N, C-alpha and C positions, 0 to 999 in steps of 0.2 A: 259310646266309644267308636262307633262305626257309622259311616255315611250310608251304608246299605240299608239301614233301618231308621234313618233320621231325616228330618226335614221340618217344614212349617205346615201346620194344619190351618185350614180356613174354618172357623167356627161360626155357627149361627144358632141363636136361641130365640125363644118366644115366651110370653107370659104363661105361667102355670101356677095356679093358686096365688099365694101371696108372694111367690118368687118367680123363677124362670127355669126352663128346662132346655137342655141341649138337643137340637134337632138335626144338626149336621156337623160333621167333622171330616171335611174333605182334605185330601193332600193338595196343598196349594203349590208348594215347591218341595221336591223330594230328592233323595240321595245327596243330601248336603248336611254336614254336621254344624248345625246352627246354634251358636251360644246366645245370640241377641238379635232382636228385630226392632225397627223404629219406622214410624210413618212420617214422611216428609211433607212439608206444607204444599208441595207441587202435585200431590196426589200419588207419588211413587212410594215404594217400600224399599228400605235399605235393610240388608241383613248380612251378618258376618258369617263366614264359613271357616271353621277351625281347620279344615282339610281332613285330617284323619287321626285316629289314635288319641291317647290320653296325654302323653308328654308334648311339650312345645315342638311343633313341626317346622316353624319358621316359614310356613307356606300358606298362612292364613290369607283370606281374600275378603273383599267387601263388594257385595253385589247390589245393584239397583234394579228393581223389577217394577214394571208399570204397564198399564193398559193405555194405548194411544187415545182412546175415546175419553178416558178420564183426564189425561193430561190436557186435552183440548177443551175441556169443559170450562166455560167462562167463570162459573162459580168457584171452581178450583183455583183458577188464576187470581180471582178476587180474594180468596182466602189467604193465599200466599202474601198478597199485598197488605191485607189488613193486619196479619200477624207480624209482618216485618215492620210496619209503621207503629204498632202499639196502640194503646187505648188512652193514654194520659192526656192527649191534646184534643180529644173528641168531646163534643157537647153531650149534655145529658140526654137530649132527645135522640141523638145518633146512637148513643150507647143502648138506650131502651130499644131502639129499632134492631140493633144487632143481637138482641136476645132472641130474635126470630131467625137468625141465620141458620143455614143448612148444616154448617160445620160446627160440631160441638166445641171445638177449641176456641172458636171465635165467640160463641155464646158464653163460655166460661170466663174468658178474658174480660168481656164486657160486664159480666156479673161481679167479678172481683173489683173492677174499677168503680162501679156504682156503690158497692159496699164500702170501698175505701173513701169515697166522697161523703158518705153518710146520707145518701139520697133517699131517705126513708119514705117521704110523702109520695115521691114519684114511683117508688117501688110498690107501695100499697095500692096506688091508683092502677098501676100496670097489672098487678095481680087480680084486681077486681074487674077491670074493664076490658082487658084483651080477650079475644075469642080463642086464639090459638093456645094449645096446651103448653108447649115448650117454654115460650116466654113467661108465662105465668109461673111455671115451676121455678125457673131461674130467678124470678123476682122474689118468690118465697124463700129460696135458699139464700139470696142476698140479705133479706130481712133477718134470717136466722143468724147470719154473720154479725149484723148490727146488734141484735139482742145480746150476743155473747160479749159485745163491747159495751153493753149497757147504754145503748144509743136509742132505745125505743121506750115508750111509756105505755100505760094501760090503754089509753084511748087509741093509740096506733094499732094495738093488738085487737081491740074490740071491733075495729072496722073490718077485720077479716073473718068475723064470725059467719057471715053469709056464705063463705066458701065451704062451710061444712055441709051445705045442701047443694053444692054445685053439681051439675050434670056429669062432669068429667070425674071418673073414678080416681085417677091419679092426683088431680088437684085436691079432692077431698082427703085422700090418704096423706098427702104431704102437709096439708093444713093441720090435720089431726096430729101428725108427728111433731110439727113445729110448736103447736100450742101445748102439746104435752111436754116438750123440752122446756118451754117457758113456764110450765106449771100454771097455766092460766085457769083460774077457778071458773071462769065463764064457760069452759069446756065441759064442766061436770054434768050439766043438764043434758047435754047432747050424747054423752057416752053410752048410756044404756041402749039407745037406738043404734048408735054407730057400730057397737060390737056385733050387731046383727045385720050390718049393711050387706047388700048384694055382692059387693066387691071383696074378695079375700084380702086384698092389700089394705083396704080401709079397715076391715075387721082387725087385722094384725096391728095396725097403728093404734086403733082405739083400745084394744086389749092392753097394750103396753102403757098407753096414756092413763088408764084407770089408776095405775099405781103412782104415776107422776103427779097427779093433781088431787090425790086423796090425803087426808090427815094433815099433819103439821108440815110446815115449810122448813127446808133445810138450806144449807149453803150460805156463802157470804157475799153473793152477788148483790151489789147495791141496787141495781135495777129491779131485781126480783123482790128485795125487801120493800122497796117503795110500792111496787104493785101489790104485794101482800097486804100492807097496811090499808091501802085504798080499798081493796076488794073485801077484806074481812069486815071492815066497817060497813060497807054497803050491804054485805050478806047479813050481818047481825041486825042492821036497821030493817031489813026486809022480812026475815023470818023470825026474828026475836030470840035466836039462840046463838051461842058462840060457834064459830066456824070449826072448832075442834070437837064438837059434839058428833059422835059417830052415827047418830041417827040420820044425819044428813047424807051419810055415805052408804047406807044400806044397799041402794041400787047398784052402786059402783063395786061393792064387795061381790055381789051375786052375778052381775053381768058377765065378767070374764069366765066364771065357773060355768055358767050356762053355755057360753060360746065354746068353751073347751069340750064340753060334752057333745055339742052339736058337731064339732069338727071330728071327733072320734079318732084323732091321730092321723087323719088323712093328710093334713098340711103341717109339716114340721115347723114352718116359719111362724104359723099362728101359735103353735105350742111354745116356741122359743119366745115369742112376744109375751105370752102369759107369764113365762118365767121372769123375764125382764121387768114386767109390770109389777109382779108380786115382790120381786127383790127391791124395787124402788119404794113400794109401799112399806115394806118392812124396815127399810133403812130410815125412811122419814119418821116412822113411828118407833124407832129404836127397838125393833123386833117385838112388836105387840103380838103376844101369843094368841090373843083372841082372834086376830086376823089369820095368823098362820094355821090355827086349829080348824078354821073353816075348810082348809084344803086337806089337812091330815085326816079329818074324820069323814070326808066325802066318800060316797060309795063308788065313785069312778076311779079306777086305777090311774088313769091319765091325769086327773085333777091332783090326786095324791103325789104323782110323780113330779108335777110342776112345783108343788110345795117342797118336796124333797130337794130338787135341784136348786131352787131359790135359797134354801137354807144352806146348801153346800157352798154356793157362791158367797154366802155371807160368813162361812166357817163357824156356824152356830151349832152348839151341841144339841139343840132341839131335834136335829136330824136323827138322833139315836132312837126316838120313838118308832121310827120305821123299821127297826130291827125285829119288831114283833108284828109287822104288817101281814095281812092275809095273802098278799101277792109275793111269791118268792123272788121275783125279779126286782121288786122294790126293796126287799130285804138286801139283795145283792148290791143295789145302787147305794143303799145307806152304808153298807160295809165299805164300798169303794170310796164314798165321800169321807168317811171317818179315817180310813187308813191312808188314802192317797193324797188328801189335801195337805196335811192331816188336820183333823179336828181333835186335838189332844184330849180335851176334857171328855170326849165321848169314847175314848179308847177303852176304859174299864167296862163300859156297857157292851162293846163289841167282844171283849175278852170273855165276858160271862156267857157268851153264846156257846162256849166249849163245855159248860156244865153239862153233866150227863143227861138230865131231863130236857134241857133246851136243845142240846145237840140231836137227841132222838127226834124231837119235834121238827128240827130244821131239816134233817135227812128225809123225813117223811114228806115234808112240804116240797122239797126240791125234787123228790121222786115223781111227783105228779106232773112235772113239766115235761112236755113232749121233747124227745131227743132231737128232733129236727124242727127248726123254726124257733122264734124267740118268744112267742106269746100264744096263748090259746084263743086269740081273737082272729077273725079273718084278716088276711093280708092283701092289700091292694098292690098289684104288680103293674108297673108302667112298661108297656111293650115298646120295642124299638119301632120308630116311624117307618112307614113304607115310603119309597121314593116319591109317590104321588102326594103323600101327606107333607113331606119335606118341601116339595115344590109349591104346594098350595097352601101351606100353613094350617092344615086341618088339624083337628083335635087328635091326640094320640090315644089309642085304645087302652083300656085297662082290663085286667082280669082279676077277679077275687078268688083266692084259693081257700080251701078248707084249712082249719087249724092244723099245723104240723106239716103241711105240704111244702116240699122244697121249692124255693123261689129261685129261678135262674139268675145268676149274677152276670152282667154283661161287661165284657172288656171293651172300653171306649175305643181302643185301637182297631178293633175288627168286628165289633158287634157279635162276638162269639162267646158262648157260655164258658166261663172259666172252669177248671177241672174240679174245684171244690164245691160244686153246686149242691151236692147232697151231704156235705160234711155235717156230722152231728155237732150240736153246740153244747159244750160242757159248761153249765152254769154253776154247778156245785163246787168244782175245784177252786175257781177264783174266790168264791165266798169263803171256803174253809182255809185257804191260804192266808186270808186277811184275819180270820179269827185266830189262827196260830200266831201270826205276827203281832197281833194286838196283845196276846198273852206274854209274848217274849218282851215286848216294849214296856208293858205295865210293870213287869219285874217284881211282883209280890210273891210270897210263898204260896199263896193260893193259885196264882197263875202258873207257877212252876208245877204244882200238882195237877193242874188241868192239862198241861202239855204232856206230862207223863201218862195221864189217863188216856189222852188222845192216841198216844203211841201204841197203846195196847189194844185198841179197838180193831177187831178184824173186819168190821163193816165199813171201814174207811180205806181209801186207796193207799198204795205204797208210798205215793208222793207225800200225802198229807201226814202219814205216820212218820216218815223220814224227816219231814220238815219240823215236826214237833220234837224229835230227838235232836235235830241240829240246833234247835233253840236251846235245849238243855246243855248241849255240848259247848256252845259259845256263850252261855249265860254270863260268865264272869268277865269276859273281854269281848263285848259286842263289836261287830264290824261297824265302821262309821257310816257306811252306806246302808240305806234301808233295803231289806231283803226283797221286797215286792217291787217298789218303783225305782230303786237304784239311786235315789238322790241322797245327798249328804245330810244325814240326820244322826249325829253322833250321840251315843249314850255313855254315861260314866262307867268306869269299871265297877263291878258289883261282887258281893260276897257269893262264892259258888255254893255255899251250904244249902240254900233252898233247892237248887237244882240237884245237888248230890243226894239230898234226902228223898226228894221226889222220885228220882230214878231208882234208888235202892228199894223203895217201897213197892215198886211194880216189877222188879227185875225178873222174878219167877214167871209172872204172867206174860211179861214182854217176850221172853225167849221161848216159853211154852214148849219145853222139851217133854217128850213122852218116853218113859223108861222102856228098855228092851224086854222082851219076854224072858222068863226064867231060863237059866242054863239047864241043859239036860244033865242027867246023872253022869254020862260019859265025859261031857265037858268039865263038870266039877272035879271029876277024878283026875283028869289031865292037869288041871290047875294045881291040885294038891301035889301031884308028882313034881311039877316044875318048881313049886315053892320049896319042896323038900330038897331038891337038887341045888337050888340057889336061894339062899336066905334073903338076898337082896331083891329077888323077883317080886314085882307088884303087878297083879292082874289088872287089866284095864279093858272095860267093855265099851267098844266104840259103836255099838248099835243104836245109840240114842237117836231119836228122830224129832223133827220139828216141822210144822207147816208154815212157819213164819217166812215170808218172802225174803229173797236175798237182799234187796235194797234196804229193807228194814233192819235185817241182822247186821249189815255193814255199818249203818248209821248208829246202831246200838253199840257196836264194838268201838266206834270212834268216841261215842259219848262216855263209855266206860273208861277209855284211855285218858280222856280229858278230865273227868270228874273223880275217877278212882273211888267209888263208893265201896263200903264193905262188901266183901264177896265177889269183887270184880275179877280177881284172878281165877277163882273157881268157875265163874260164868264164862269167861273167855276161853278157858281150857276146855270147858264142855262143848263149846261151839266147834273148836278145832277137832276134838276127839269125838265126832259125831258124824251122822249122815246128812248134815246140813249141806246146802249148795256150796260148790267148790269156791266160788268167789267170796262167799261169806266166811268160809273157814280160813281162806288166805288173809282176809282182812282182820279176822280175830287173832290170827297168829302174830301179825305185826303189832296189833294193839296190846297183846299179852306181853310181848317183848318190851314195848314202851313202858308198861306198868311195872314189870319186874325190874327193869334196869333204870327206872326213873328217867324216861326219855333218853335212854342210851348213855347216861352219865355215870352209872355204876360200873365198876370193873367186872368183867365176865371172863372166866376161864372155861372155854368151850372146846371140847375135843370131839372129833368124829372117829369112832372106832367101830369097824364092821357095820358101816351104814347106820350107826346109832350115835346120836349126839349125847355127850355127857357134860353136865355143867357142874363145876365145883362151887361149893358154897363159900363165898368170900368171908363169911362171918360164922360164928357158931350158933346163930339164932335158928331154932327149928322151923319157925314160920317162914324165914327167908329161904331155908334149905328146901322146904316144900315148894315154894314158889319157883325156885330155880329148877327143881326136878320137873315140875310141870312144863316149864319152858323147854327144857331139853327134850322131854318126851313129845311135846307138841312138834318140835322141829324134826324129830325122828319120824313121826307119823307122816308129816307133810312131805318129807324128802323121799319117802318110799310109796307115796300115794300113786294110784293109777292115773289121777287127773294131772295134766300138765300144769295147770294153773297153780296147784298146791306145790308142786316140785319147784316151779320158778320162784315162788315166794320164799320157800325154804332156802333155796340156793342163794338168793340175794340177801336174805336176812342173816344166814350163816356167815357170809363174807363180811357183813357189817359188824357183827358181834365178835368175830374172831379173825381180824385181818391178818394176824401172823400165820395162821394155818389155811387162810382162805384160798391162796393160789393153788394148793394141792387139790382142794375140793373142786375148784373151778376147772382145773385141768381135766379132771375125770368127766366133767360135763361136756367138754369140747370134743371128746372122742366117741362118746356113746349115747348122747342125748338127742332129743328132737331139735328141729331147726330153731324153734322159739327159745328153748333152753340154751342152745349155743349162743344165740343172739344176746340173751340176758347175761350169760357168762362173760362175753366180751365187754359188755357195758360195765359190769362189775370190775373186771380187770383194769379198765381204763381209770377207775376211781380208786383202786386199791394202792395203798402206800406200802409197796413191797418190791424188793429187787426181783423176787420170783415172778411177779407179774410182768416185769420188763423182759425177762427171759422168755416167758411164754408168748408174749406178743411178738418179739423178734423172731422166734421160731415160726409163729403163724404167718408172718409176713413172708418169710422164706417159702413156706408152703404155698402161699397165695401166688407167688410168681412162678411156681411149678404147676399151677392149676390144680392144686390138691385141696383147695378150700372151696366150699360150696358157694355159688353165686349169691344165695339168699342171706349169707352172713358177711359178705364182703364189706358192706357199709359199716356194720357194727365193729368189725375188726379195725378198719381204717380210722374211724372216729375214735376208738379207744386208743390207738397208737398215736394219734394227733395230740392226745392229752399228756403224753409222757415226755419227760425231759431226758431220758436215757439216751446217750449218744448212739448206742447200738440200735435202738428203736428208730431214732431220727434218721440214721443212715439208711436203714432198710426201707423206711417210708419214702424217702427221697428216691431210692432205687425203684420202688414200685411205681411212683409217679412217672418216672422216665421209661418204665417198661410197658405200662398199659397202653393198648392201642384200641381204636385208631386215635390219632391226634387231631381232634376236631373241636367244634364249639361245645359238644356234649361231654367232652372228656372229664371235666370236673364233676359231672353228675352221673356217670355210668354206673356207679355203685348202687343207685336207687332203682335200677331197672327190675330187680327181683327181691323177693323177701318181704314185701309189704303186707299189710293187713287190710283186706278190702273193706271190712266193717268200719275200721277207723278212718279209712279213706272216704267212705260214704259220709261219715259224720263230718269230716272236714269240708266236703263238697257242699253239704246242705246247711252247715251251722257255723262255719268259721267266718266271722264278719270281716276279717282282714282281706280275704280273697273274694268273698261274695260271689261264688260261681253261679248260683241260680239267678243272679241279677241279669245275666245275659244268656244262660243256656237252659234248655229243657231236656228232660228225659222222660219219655213216655207220658207226656201231658201232665207233668208234676207241678205245673204252675209257675215254672221258671220263665225267665225273660226270653225275648226273641231277637235280641241284638246280635247274638252269635248263633252258630249252627247248632241244630239239634244233635244230641249225642246218642240217640238210639242206635244200637248195633255198631257202635264206634269200633270196638275191638275186632270186629270181623273185617274191617276195611283199613286198619292201620296197625303198624307194628308197635312194639313197646317203645322203640326209639322215637317214632313219630309222636306217640302220646307224650313222652317226656319233653320232646322238642316243642310241641304245641303249648306246653305249660310255661317252660322257662325261656323259650325263644319264639314267641308267637309270630314274629315277622318273617321267619325263615320260609314257611309254607302257609299261605292263606287259602282257606277253603273257597272253592269256586262259588261265585255269587257274593263274596264278601271282599274280594281283592279290589283295590283302587289303583289307579294309575294316572300319571300326568304325561300326555303325549304331545310332542311338537312335530308339526308337518314341515315339509320342505318350503311351503309358501309362508312359513312363519307363524301360522295359526296354531293355537294350543287348545287342548281339551283336557279336562280333569274330571274324573268321576269313577263310578264303579264299573268294573269289567263285567258285562253281562255274558257275552259269549265270545269265543275266539276260534278261528279256523286257520289253516296254514296261510291263507291270503288276507284275511280281514280280522279286525277286532271291533266289537261293538261296545261302546262306552255309554253309560247312562250319565249324561251331563245335566247338572242343575239348570243350565240355561236353555238347552235345546232338546232335552229328552234323549232318546236313543240316537246315537250318532255312529254310523258305520264307516270305519276308516280303513283304507287299503295299506297294508303293511309296507309296500314298496314306496309309499309316500311319507313314511314316518322317518324323521331324522333322529329323534331320541324318544325313549320311553322310560320314564322313571317310576319305579314301583312305589305305591303308597304304603303307609303303615297299616298294620292290623288294627282292628277295633279293640283287640284285647291288649291291655298295657303290658309292657315289660316289667320285670321286677318280682314276679312270683317266686323266682329262685332265691330271692332274699327274704321275702315275706314268710315263706315256709321253711321249716328246718329240713334237713336232708331226710330225717325219719318221716316227716309229714309228706314230703314229696314222694317217698317210696310208697307210702300208704295210698296216696292219690293215684299214682300210676297203677297200683294193684286194683284199685276200684275201677278206674277207666278200662283196665284190661279185662274186667269182668263183664262189660257191657256188650254182649254178643247177640 
């Protein structure tokens, strides 16, 4: 979004193994926001410049960059002429000659024209007899095009066999690749040696080809079928056995496996070639398990991985056998294949990993993995090239580290290690999340029981236990998107009974409450006296404790509210009336209200007397009366609790359950409670259907204009008033808008300056995809982007007004080093770019055309300020509440 950090890189690579590696990424043109680049036939480069910012600026430009010596090069001029004239009128001999041209575009155009003419004999001769590499490669590629059009025969292909022994590595590699694509049986005898070729590129092509020319022939290509009949007859006449006899292919089965072991994972392209070759072999054989088992039973983890990935690509449930592999990383890859593809027939096998004995073994297996690094094998690290190596094309040094040693990750923009270099890798959580999801999707009573058992296990993380409970809670009405990968995979509505029964069976162990110590004699006597004085008095011991983490208790409460198993009222009441974490008690309180009132549909007579809630029984049923007593008691406990979270929950819930009397309850909160409780009270008043709420809000607006309302609750009051239709409230709200000062661009947002929650603001900064703050900003090397200014110490150099303005109106003040300008001089010349520095007399602009340009201010006719790289619109993307939280978070960066 900003030209200060944008431009065009000049990249250079060189061969590395079976592929290539980047050895240079220099700034070719910088300080220009470039959306597109194209190479002209005259040797110049055209690039577009968006100018600045995200919205349309209507100031975009098109630049042409060139080197004079390139433009003057005769070959460049010839290239422009050749491309302009085209290839259709040229002779075959001329086209063959152009396959040697220096410019790739000319070579390709000639190649395509030769293929279009069907010049197969000329192309075969050219591939065999030309000494230069590039024309031979283009001839082979043109023949490949002809093969796809069924315009070649077996004899044409046989003539190329000598190229398999060519001195040129790339010619051998491309010949193997093309013969593999053609499934040329004649290639079979060469492959065992080619997979051990000195060239990694030849090895990769040969490993892939082993699968393409092995076993039966597939496809409907008429040219292939003709070749097949010809070759199979010749092969049977020669060796006396059918070409489908697997004894013929034993060397081809073992050759890629041996090559994989020799590679040891050093070259990922060779590994990928093995996957592609095995996949082709399995497809041609309709997944012959005798072939696949050679990989699955091999003692090399890498070989087994190749078998697993090939099966994944074929979506075959054979992949489930890897769930019991000795390597935990292969177990994880199998789980990813089954869940993520998905391979539906293998889901039951993945779900069974949650069985107690299997889960114990799985946890033990994953515990053996080093927390840093992905595998217990040595890791080869490619070091950044030195300037001398880049210039001379020398080999890049490598360093082998011990197992588990952190490997620096290089940022291609600056060759600097990224901040997550030593971050531990959690392999267990993604595995267990898929096990839980598989049980949820399988949907049998056994899988529901496994989810309930997982939720009770204290040796599992809070996340996994909570996910298991979430699966039970949403059992009856699954969300149409998959929980892990987010894709649309709808499940039908299901009977909640299996989930309800499974949850009921583990409820005691799930909550794991410990009873309080016995009462002392003095305490018992006091209780007897209170019961004698008040026959309705019921003693309640709130000293029960539990070690279950808050997230698990919260999800358990939600599950109880959804499924309503027997004993759920008692269980939820116990959570509220205990020493459990405050957040869990608040969640249980709401779930208890949902259960007792049947999701707030049953009428409730709720009164608040002397800071105690009393709930009248709407029917004469003793069981219902007991449930309503527990709800009232739970509300009373929460409303008097020392923890603000509980009091907030009770206040909001009390207003929802008894709107007729809620205004009075909320009024007391406005005068004597904490800031958070006052904020919550105003939110509740805004939603309350009561004339009393209008009166309270109108009175509060009067106080606001007398500066008798705290800044921290202004936003909540104003937003609550905006929801009301009362003329009195509307009149005062309009008066307030006319009263507040100053009248400037920040006026609609000034209520968000105070009262936010820094923790919530931090979550928005790092996790809200709509604003994606970390795409452009960093805080203390947290791995954010560098397109915008770093925010370390921001609050020490900016007021809250400036922080707010930077978010909602980023173009008002642009940080030094990120401001752009368009300057016009008296002589008519214009410059556009980033303002590097400025003095009273001069301004230095970084121009894409000329670099740093120093301009005298007395020669400037006009100076137009460019847009900020940060887009406008965050004031609409975020709610006012979210803006307040973000400002509070930014205000904490001191």
